[in-house]
N, C-alpha and C positions, 0 to 999 in steps of 0.2 A: 532458505528464507532467513535473511538476517540483515541488520544494519543498525548503526547508530549514527546520528548526524547532529551537527550544531547549526543553529541559525541565530546569529547574534549571541546572546547569552543563554538561549534556550537549547538544551540538549535533548534530542529525540532518541529514545531507546526502544528497540523492538524485542518482543518475546513471542514465542520461543525462538531460539536461534536457528533451529532446524526442525523440520516436520517430516515424518514418514507418513504417507497416506495411500489409501486404496481408492480407485475410481468410485465415485459415488459418495465419498466421505464429505462431511462439512468441516472446513478448515477456518480457524480464527487466528489472525495475526494481530497482535496488540502493539500499539505504539504509545509510549508514554512520554510526555513532554515534561521537562524539569520546571517549567513555568507555563502559565496559561497560554495556549496557542489559539490563534484566530481560526475558526472553522473555514473561513474563506481562503486561507492560505495553506491548508493541510491537503496534500496531494499524495496519491499512491502510484508507484511505478512498478513495472515488471521488467525483468531482464532474463531472457532465456540464453542458454549457453551459445556463444558465438554470434549473438544478435545484439542489435542496438537496444538501449533501454527505451521503454515506451510508456506513455501515460495511460493509466487504467481508470483512475477516479480523481476528480478535481473537486476542490472546495468541500472536502470531507465525504460527500455522498453522491456527487453527480457523476454518472458514468460517461466516459468518453464515448464518442459515436461508434468506435470499433470494439468496445469492451463487451463481452458476452454478459447476458443478464444474470448469470450465476454469481457474478461478482457484486458485492455491495459494500458500502462504507458507512460507518456511523461514529458517533462520539462528539465530545465537546471538551473545552478547557484543557485538561491535561491527559485525557484518556480517549484514544481512538482505536477503532477496530476495522480491519479488512476481513470480510467473510467471503468464502467461496463455498456455495451451496451446491453439492453434487459435483465435486471436483473431478476433472478429467486428467488423464495422463499428460496431456499437452500443457497443463497448468504448472508443471514442474519448472522451477526457476528461482530466481532471487526476487524478492519483493522489498520495496523501499518506501517508507513514509518520509516525506520531506515537507518542511514548512518554507514556502517561498511567497514573495509578494505577488508573483504570477506563476503560471504553470507552463511547462514546455511540452509541446507535442512533437514526437519524433516518429516519422514513418520509416519502416524497415526497408 
């Protein structure tokens, strides 16, 4: 789980860089913006090894139609969080917070 990204002059930094977890754990991935970010433009993506990146959550907290209910998003201004409640082994992968004017949906 890691990434940092820039959007214009805004730099997005994620913590922690990596997480070890057991099935059933609650996982929090934090995303901090260097300046205030619009909640409508903050999106979370997941990429599993060997697969295309896919949208999980758009506009900070709205779940994509294919995203399991154990995923949730929250936050505002400079601090955003992706939470996985009751993580499953299949949730292993890379997670990215991105600030875009629109979000991209990729089907595997």
